[in-house]
C-alpha positions in Angstrom: -21.3 -116.5 22.2 -17.6 -117.0 21.7 -15.4 -114.0 22.1 -13.4 -115.3 19.1 -16.5 -115.0 16.9 -17.3 -111.5 18.2 -13.8 -110.4 17.5 -13.8 -111.7 14.0 -17.2 -110.0 13.4 -15.8 -106.7 14.7 -12.7 -107.1 12.5 -14.8 -107.8 9.4 -17.2 -104.9 10.0 -14.3 -102.5 10.7 -12.6 -103.6 7.4 -15.9 -103.0 5.5 -16.2 -99.6 7.1 -12.7 -98.8 5.9 -13.6 -99.9 2.4 -16.6 -97.8 2.5 -14.6 -94.7 3.7 -12.6 -94.9 0.4 -15.8 -94.4 -1.5 -17.4 -91.7 0.9 -17.0 -88.0 0.3 -18.5 -85.1 2.0 -18.7 -83.5 -1.5 -20.9 -86.2 -3.0 -24.1 -84.8 -4.6 -26.0 -87.2 -6.9 -27.6 -85.4 -9.9 -30.8 -87.3 -9.8 -32.5 -90.6 -8.9 -30.6 -92.8 -11.5 -27.2 -91.7 -10.2 -28.4 -92.0 -6.6 -29.6 -95.6 -7.1 -26.4 -96.6 -8.9 -24.3 -95.2 -6.0 -26.5 -97.0 -3.4 -26.0 -100.3 -5.2 -22.3 -99.8 -5.6 -21.7 -99.0 -2.0 -23.7 -102.0 -0.8 -21.7 -104.2 -3.2 -18.4 -102.9 -2.0 -19.3 -103.6 1.6 -20.7 -107.1 0.9 -17.5 -108.0 -1.0 -15.6 -107.5 2.3 -18.1 -108.8 4.7 -19.3 -112.0 3.1 -15.9 -113.9 2.8 -14.8 -112.7 6.3 -18.1 -113.8 8.0 -18.3 -117.0 6.1 -14.7 -117.8 7.3 -15.7 -116.9 10.8 -18.8 -119.1 10.8 -19.0 -121.4 7.8 -22.3 -122.9 8.9 -24.0 -119.5 9.0 -26.6 -118.6 6.4 -26.4 -115.3 4.6 -29.1 -112.6 4.1 -28.2 -109.1 3.0 -31.7 -108.1 2.0 -31.9 -105.0 4.2 -35.7 -104.7 3.6 -36.4 -108.4 4.3 -39.1 -109.4 6.8 -40.8 -112.4 8.1 -39.6 -115.7 9.7 -36.3 -117.4 9.1 -35.5 -121.1 8.9 -33.9 -122.6 11.9 -30.2 -122.4 12.4 -27.8 -119.5 12.3 -28.1 -116.6 9.9 -26.1 -113.5 9.2 -28.4 -110.6 8.7 -26.6 -107.7 7.0 -27.6 -104.1 6.3 -24.5 -103.3 4.2 -24.7 -99.5 4.6 -27.4 -98.4 7.0 -28.4 -94.8 6.0 -26.7 -95.3 2.6 -28.8 -92.5 1.2 -27.1 -90.2 3.6 -23.6 -91.4 2.6 -24.5 -90.8 -1.1 -25.4 -87.2 -0.2 -22.1 -86.6 1.7 -23.7 -86.7 5.2 -21.9 -88.5 8.1 -24.7 -90.5 9.7 -24.4 -94.0 8.1 -23.1 -97.3 9.5 -22.2 -100.9 8.7 -24.5 -103.3 10.6 -24.3 -107.0 11.2 -26.3 -109.4 13.4 -26.2 -113.1 13.9 -29.6 -114.7 14.4 -29.9 -118.2 15.9 -33.2 -120.0 15.7 -35.2 -116.8 15.3 -33.5 -114.6 17.9 -30.5 -112.3 17.6 -27.4 -113.5 19.6 -24.7 -111.1 18.3 -24.7 -107.5 17.0 -22.0 -105.3 15.6 -22.7 -101.8 14.3 -19.9 -99.5 13.2 -20.1 -95.8 12.4 -16.9 -95.2 10.4 -17.1 -91.4 10.2 -17.4 -91.1 14.0 -15.2 -94.2 14.6 -17.7 -95.7 17.0 -18.1 -99.5 17.4 -21.3 -100.8 19.1 -21.4 -104.5 20.1 -23.7 -106.8 22.0 -24.1 -110.5 22.7 -27.1 -112.3 24.0 -26.8 -112.2 27.8 -23.4 -110.5 27.6 -24.3 -106.8 27.6 -24.0 -104.0 25.1 -20.9 -101.9 24.7 -19.7 -98.8 22.9 -16.0 -99.0 22.1 -15.7 -101.6 24.9 -17.5 -99.5 27.6 -20.8 -101.0 28.8 -23.8 -99.1 27.8 -27.0 -98.4 29.8 -30.3 -97.0 28.6 -31.7 -93.7 29.8 -32.9 -93.4 33.4 -35.7 -90.9 32.5 -39.1 -91.6 34.0 -41.5 -89.2 32.1 -42.1 -88.3 28.4 -41.7 -84.6 28.9 -37.9 -84.8 28.7 -37.7 -87.5 26.1 -35.8 -87.6 22.9 -37.8 -89.9 20.7 -37.4 -91.2 17.1 -38.8 -93.1 14.2 -37.9 -93.5 10.6 -38.6 -95.1 7.2 -37.7 -98.8 7.3 -38.3 -99.4 3.5 -39.3 -97.4 0.5 -42.7 -97.7 -1.3 -44.9 -97.7 1.9 -48.6 -97.8 1.4 -50.6 -94.6 2.0 -52.3 -96.1 5.1 -49.0 -96.7 6.8 -47.7 -93.3 5.9 -50.9 -91.8 7.5 -50.3 -93.9 10.6 -46.7 -92.7 10.9 -47.9 -89.1 10.5 -50.5 -89.5 13.2 -48.0 -91.1 15.6 -45.5 -88.4 15.0 -48.1 -85.7 15.9 -49.1 -87.6 19.0 -45.5 -88.1 20.2 -44.6 -84.5 19.4 -47.3 -83.4 21.8 -45.9 -85.7 24.5 -42.2 -85.7 24.2 -39.4 -83.0 24.2 -38.3 -83.8 20.7 -39.1 -86.3 18.0 -36.6 -87.2 15.3 -37.7 -88.8 11.9 -34.6 -90.0 10.2 -32.5 -92.9 8.9 -30.7 -95.1 9.6 -33.0 -96.8 12.0 -30.1 -98.7 13.6 -28.4 -95.4 14.5 -31.5 -94.4 16.5 -31.6 -97.8 18.2 -27.9 -97.5 19.0 -28.5 -94.0 20.5 -31.3 -95.5 22.7 -28.9 -98.2 23.9 -26.3 -95.6 24.8 -28.9 -93.4 26.6 -28.5 -90.6 24.1 -32.0 -91.0 23.0 -34.9 -92.5 25.1 -37.1 -94.4 22.7 -37.5 -95.5 19.1 -40.6 -96.9 17.4 -41.1 -98.6 14.1 -44.4 -99.5 12.2 -42.6 -101.4 9.4 -40.1 -103.6 11.1 -37.5 -105.4 9.0 -35.2 -108.2 9.9 -32.0 -106.0 9.6 -33.1 -104.0 12.7 -32.2 -107.0 14.8 -28.7 -105.7 15.5 -30.1 -102.5 16.9 -32.8 -104.2 18.9 -30.2 -106.5 20.6 -28.1 -103.4 21.5 -31.2 -101.9 23.2 -32.1 -105.1 25.0 -28.6 -105.8 26.3 -28.3 -102.3 27.5 -31.4 -102.7 29.7 -34.1 -101.4 27.4 -37.6 -102.8 26.8 -38.6 -103.9 23.3 -42.1 -105.0 22.6 -44.7 -105.0 19.9 -47.6 -102.6 20.1 -49.7 -104.9 22.3 -46.9 -104.9 24.8 -45.7 -108.4 24.1 -41.9 -109.1 24.0 -40.3 -108.4 20.6 -40.0 -111.1 18.0 -38.0 -111.0 14.8 -41.2 -111.5 12.8 -43.2 -108.7 14.4 -44.5 -106.1 12.1 -43.8 -103.2 14.5 -42.0 -102.5 17.7 -41.2 -99.9 20.4 -37.8 -99.9 21.9 -37.5 -97.7 25.0 -35.9 -97.0 28.4 -37.9 -98.9 31.0 -39.0 -95.7 32.7 -40.8 -94.4 29.6 -41.9 -97.4 27.7 -45.4 -97.8 29.1 -46.2 -94.1 28.7 -44.8 -94.1 25.1 -46.8 -97.2 24.3 -50.0 -95.5 25.5 -49.3 -92.4 23.3 -48.6 -94.5 20.2 -51.7 -96.8 20.6 -54.2 -94.2 21.6 
């Protein structure tokens, strides 16, 4: 992966973050669902207006998908996968935990990831085979070897889940709560994956994987983490679920979540 393309992607994501910061306010409080939805859409549109022309200029041959809830296989070639504002619902409510996330997928596998947290001014980057970095400093996943000291997490990937999936999530949360030190259920998912890559958290699991998680997954992989499906097979973009964890706790976590 060329450093020129990485630099151009970082610049585009930083510019989109700056644009979003002009819209963000800690005082924001939507009055109800209609206003909330309108603000979500306006935030996404503002970010896409910055990202799309910049990334198209950086890689004219790249396809474009900014469906943050999209899943399933992609056609061959290179695709930009965009989650314009990860944790947008948090931003609309004046909370600081949201990000701008971009990944480049080549023939079904992520090869570049850039995730920016504008409020914290943190920039996470990864390239296939090139490592993962936080503000230019290489990241490594946690060295923990048992679940009793683990900070774990999961979250809602997309709205409108079916009751069976909600039940499964609740059962898994209860099981992991009995095994780990602390379990967080929150969005954005990519924030949790970034924390796993940085060693701040130890594992994250997802039962309703979507393609826009690819940026966070690449961060974890390039930081030395293990990402598999729930049969223990290596992660694939089309998998319906995954577990991303530090190597020392992956097997134990998988056992808890599949019991």
